[in-house]
C-alpha positions in Angstrom: -16.8 -32.7 -41.9 -15.5 -34.8 -39.0 -13.9 -33.5 -35.8 -11.5 -35.7 -33.8 -9.3 -35.5 -30.8 -6.2 -34.2 -32.7 -8.4 -31.3 -34.2 -9.6 -30.1 -30.8 -6.1 -30.5 -29.3 -4.5 -28.5 -32.1 -7.1 -25.7 -31.8 -6.7 -25.6 -28.0 -2.9 -25.4 -28.2 -3.2 -22.7 -30.9 -5.6 -20.6 -28.7 -3.5 -21.0 -25.6 -0.3 -20.1 -27.5 -1.8 -17.0 -29.0 -3.2 -15.8 -25.6 0.1 -16.5 -23.9 2.2 -14.7 -26.5 0.0 -11.6 -26.4 -0.1 -11.6 -22.6 3.8 -11.7 -22.5 3.9 -8.9 -25.1 1.7 -6.9 -22.8 3.9 -7.5 -19.8 7.1 -6.6 -21.8 5.7 -3.5 -23.4 4.3 -2.2 -20.1 7.5 -3.0 -18.2 9.7 -0.9 -20.6 7.2 1.8 -21.4 4.3 2.7 -19.0 1.1 2.7 -21.0 2.5 0.8 -24.0 0.4 -2.2 -23.1 -2.7 -0.2 -23.8 -1.5 0.3 -27.4 -1.5 -3.4 -27.8 -5.1 -3.7 -26.6 -6.1 -0.9 -29.0 -4.3 -2.8 -31.9 -6.0 -6.1 -31.1 -9.4 -4.3 -30.8 -8.8 -2.6 -34.1 -8.2 -5.9 -35.8 -11.4 -7.3 -34.4 -13.2 -4.0 -35.1 -14.1 -3.4 -31.5 -14.2 0.1 -29.9 -12.9 -0.2 -26.3 -13.0 2.8 -24.0 -9.6 3.6 -22.3 -11.3 3.4 -18.9 -11.8 -0.3 -19.3 -8.1 -1.1 -18.9 -5.9 0.9 -16.6 -2.2 1.0 -17.7 -1.1 0.9 -14.1 -2.8 -2.5 -13.5 -0.4 -4.6 -15.5 -1.8 -8.1 -14.7 -5.4 -7.0 -15.2 -4.4 -5.6 -18.7 -2.5 -8.9 -19.6 -5.6 -10.9 -18.6 -7.9 -8.6 -20.6 -5.8 -8.8 -23.8 -5.5 -12.6 -23.4 -9.3 -13.1 -23.2 -9.9 -10.6 -26.0 -7.4 -12.5 -28.2 -9.0 -15.9 -27.4 -12.5 -14.7 -28.3 -11.2 -13.0 -31.5 -9.3 -16.0 -32.7 -12.3 -18.2 -31.8 -14.5 -16.1 -34.0 -12.1 -16.5 -36.9 -12.0 -20.3 -36.4 -15.8 -20.6 -36.2 -16.0 -18.5 -39.4 -13.5 -20.8 -41.2 -15.3 -24.0 -40.0 -18.7 -22.5 -41.1 -17.3 -21.7 -44.6 -15.9 -25.3 -44.9 -19.3 -26.7 -43.8 -21.2 -24.7 -46.4 -18.7 -25.7 -49.1 -19.0 -29.4 -48.1 -22.8 -29.4 -48.3 -23.6 -27.0 -51.1 -20.7 -27.4 -53.5 -19.5 -31.0 -53.1 -22.3 -33.2 -54.6 -24.0 -35.7 -52.3 -23.8 -38.5 -54.9 -26.2 -41.4 -54.4 -24.5 -44.2 -56.3 -26.0 -47.4 -55.1 -24.3 -50.8 -55.6 -25.6 -54.2 -54.7 -24.4 -55.3 -51.2 -23.6 -58.7 -52.7 -22.2 -59.5 -56.1 -23.2 -62.3 -58.4 -21.1 -65.1 -59.8 -22.6 -65.6 -63.3 -22.1 -68.0 -66.2 -24.7 -66.4 -68.3 -23.2 -62.9 -68.7 -21.0 -64.0 -71.6 -21.2 -67.4 -73.2 -18.4 -69.8 -72.1 -16.9 -67.5 -69.5 -17.8 -66.8 -65.8 -18.0 -63.3 -64.6 -18.3 -61.4 -61.3 -21.1 -58.9 -61.4 -22.0 -55.9 -59.2 -25.2 -54.0 -59.9 -24.9 -50.2 -60.0 -27.6 -47.5 -60.2 -27.4 -43.7 -60.0 -30.1 -42.4 -57.6 -28.6 -38.8 -57.7 -31.7 -37.2 -59.3 -29.5 -36.0 -62.2 -26.9 -37.3 -64.6 -23.3 -38.1 -63.7 -20.8 -37.7 -66.5 -17.3 -38.9 -67.4 -17.5 -41.7 -64.9 -14.5 -44.0 -64.5 -14.5 -47.3 -62.8 -11.4 -49.1 -61.5 -11.2 -52.3 -59.5 -8.8 -54.1 -57.3 -9.0 -57.5 -55.6 -7.8 -57.3 -52.0 -6.6 -60.5 -50.3 -6.3 -60.5 -46.5 -4.3 -63.5 -45.6 -2.8 -65.2 -42.6 0.1 -67.4 -43.5 2.8 -69.4 -41.8 6.5 -69.8 -42.7 8.7 -72.8 -42.5 9.8 -71.9 -39.0 6.2 -71.7 -37.8 6.1 -67.9 -37.7 2.6 -66.5 -38.5 2.1 -63.4 -40.5 -1.1 -61.3 -41.4 -0.9 -59.4 -44.6 -3.2 -57.6 -47.1 -2.2 -57.7 -50.8 -3.9 -55.7 -53.6 -4.1 -57.0 -57.2 -5.2 -54.4 -59.8 -7.8 -55.6 -62.2 -6.7 -54.6 -65.8 -8.8 -51.8 -67.1 -9.6 -53.8 -70.3 -11.2 -56.5 -68.1 -13.6 -54.1 -66.4 -16.9 -53.4 -68.0 -17.6 -50.5 -68.1 -14.2 -49.1 -67.4 -15.6 -45.7 -68.4 -19.1 -44.4 -68.9 -19.8 -41.1 -70.7 -23.1 -40.7 -68.8 -24.8 -42.5 -65.9 -28.4 -41.4 -66.3 -30.6 -41.1 -63.2 -32.0 -44.5 -62.1 -30.6 -46.4 -65.1 -29.3 -49.8 -64.0 -25.8 -50.8 -64.9 -23.7 -54.0 -64.2 -20.1 -53.8 -63.4 -18.4 -57.0 -64.6 -15.0 -58.6 -64.5 -14.1 -62.1 -65.7 -13.8 -64.6 -62.8 -10.7 -66.1 -64.4 -8.9 -62.7 -64.9 -5.2 -63.0 -64.4 -4.0 -60.9 -61.5 -0.5 -60.0 -60.6 1.8 -57.7 -58.7 5.4 -57.6 -57.6 4.7 -60.3 -54.9 2.7 -62.7 -57.0 3.0 -62.7 -60.8 0.1 -65.1 -61.5 -2.7 -65.0 -59.0 -6.1 -66.5 -59.9 -9.3 -66.3 -58.0 -10.7 -69.7 -58.7 -14.0 -69.0 -57.0 -16.2 -71.7 -55.6 -13.4 -74.0 -54.4 -11.2 -74.1 -51.4 -8.3 -71.6 -51.4 -5.1 -73.7 -51.5 -2.1 -71.5 -52.2 -0.9 -68.4 -50.4 -0.1 -65.4 -52.5 3.3 -65.6 -50.7 4.0 -69.2 -51.7 7.0 -68.0 -53.7 8.5 -67.2 -50.3 7.8 -70.7 -49.0 4.8 -69.6 -46.9 1.6 -71.7 -46.4 -1.9 -70.4 -46.2 -3.8 -70.5 -42.8 -6.9 -68.3 -43.6 -8.0 -65.9 -46.2 -10.6 -63.2 -47.0 -11.0 -61.8 -50.5 -12.9 -58.6 -51.6 -13.5 -56.7 -54.8 -12.9 -53.0 -54.2 -14.5 -50.7 -56.7 -13.5 -47.0 -57.1 -16.0 -44.9 -59.0 -15.2 -41.2 -59.9 -16.7 -38.7 -62.2 -18.6 -35.4 -62.3 -22.0 -34.2 -61.3 -23.6 -32.1 -64.0 -25.7 -30.0 -61.6 -22.9 -28.8 -59.4 -20.0 -29.1 -61.8 -18.1 -30.9 -59.0 -16.2 -34.1 -59.0 -16.9 -37.1 -56.8 -15.2 -40.2 -55.7 -17.0 -43.3 -54.3 -15.5 -46.5 -52.9 -17.4 -49.7 -52.6 -16.3 -53.1 -51.2 -17.9 -56.4 -52.2 -17.0 -59.6 -50.3 -16.0 -62.4 -52.6 -15.2 -65.4 -50.4 -13.2 -66.4 -47.4 -11.6 -69.5 -45.8 -11.3 -69.9 -42.1 -8.4 -71.5 -40.2 -10.3 -74.7 -40.1 -10.3 -74.9 -43.8 -14.1 -74.0 -44.1 -14.7 -72.2 -47.4 -17.5 -69.7 -47.8 -18.6 -68.0 -51.0 -20.2 -64.6 -50.5 -21.4 -64.2 -54.0 -24.8 -65.2 -55.3 -24.7 -67.8 -58.0 -26.9 -66.9 -61.0 -27.6 -63.6 -62.6 -29.1 -60.2 -61.7 -32.8 -59.9 -62.4 -33.6 -58.0 -65.6 -34.8 -54.5 -64.7 -36.6 -51.7 -66.6 -34.7 -48.8 -68.1 -35.6 -46.8 -65.0 -35.4 -48.4 -61.5 -38.1 -47.4 -59.0 -36.5 -48.4 -55.8 -33.1 -49.1 -54.3 -34.3 -52.5 -53.3 -34.4 -53.5 -57.0 -30.6 -53.4 -57.0 -30.3 -56.5 -54.9 -32.7 -58.7 -57.0 -31.1 -61.7 -58.7 -32.3 -65.0 -60.1 -30.8 -68.5 -60.2 -29.7 -69.9 -63.6 -30.5 -73.5 -64.7 -27.5 -75.8 -64.4 -25.7 -73.3 -62.1 -25.9 -74.2 -58.4 
């Protein structure tokens, strides 16, 4: 649970409004009917289950009574807000599962995953301490690009290309057992497209030449590409769903035309059926003839 400035501002305005309204109600009631303001105090006290002696507030001291009911209201509403926040905090920590799905910080560009076809691999291990079931994996490639038009106007833009579900392995896993290693793979030559670019290819390992907005006559200036992976499923211990997002840098090209590949070239190291440490997720090996 995160608190930010808008949250505190909203709560502060709510408390101030409640106190002001009830203070005005006190003044109006006491102005039209002597002693009616005391009935308002009794009503607020009854809601908060507080027994207030009549001697604490004199009906003849109007402003003292208005101040008293305002403070009483502020404290009562504060108690309610704290109660709600506490319930939400308990729900967040005890009901929502704290899933420990660990992915490799860097991916691997491999020519040994499937003969004759290069793949992008990301290692995935469940360190939850229990099984995760009905797990679905979806991927998109995000392209953050700076391009320039024919008139010299520069533009920065992020474009998302969905990876077809049939190209993702596994697109769905019935069970992710505790500490069992998996590899998420997508073909490096997968055809990507959206309404802006119908045929966008990654072509890893070589300078990025074309802008995805080339159909509009724009030229590439710089580019950063990432593989974004959304993993969702259910924790069998808490019977609660989870959603995890991971971002893996693929490559980038600076304004000076310098190309950088962020993927390892090779293959992930073979691991036992049960992984002992999160450090094992990062291990990879070079492959002969692939440099």
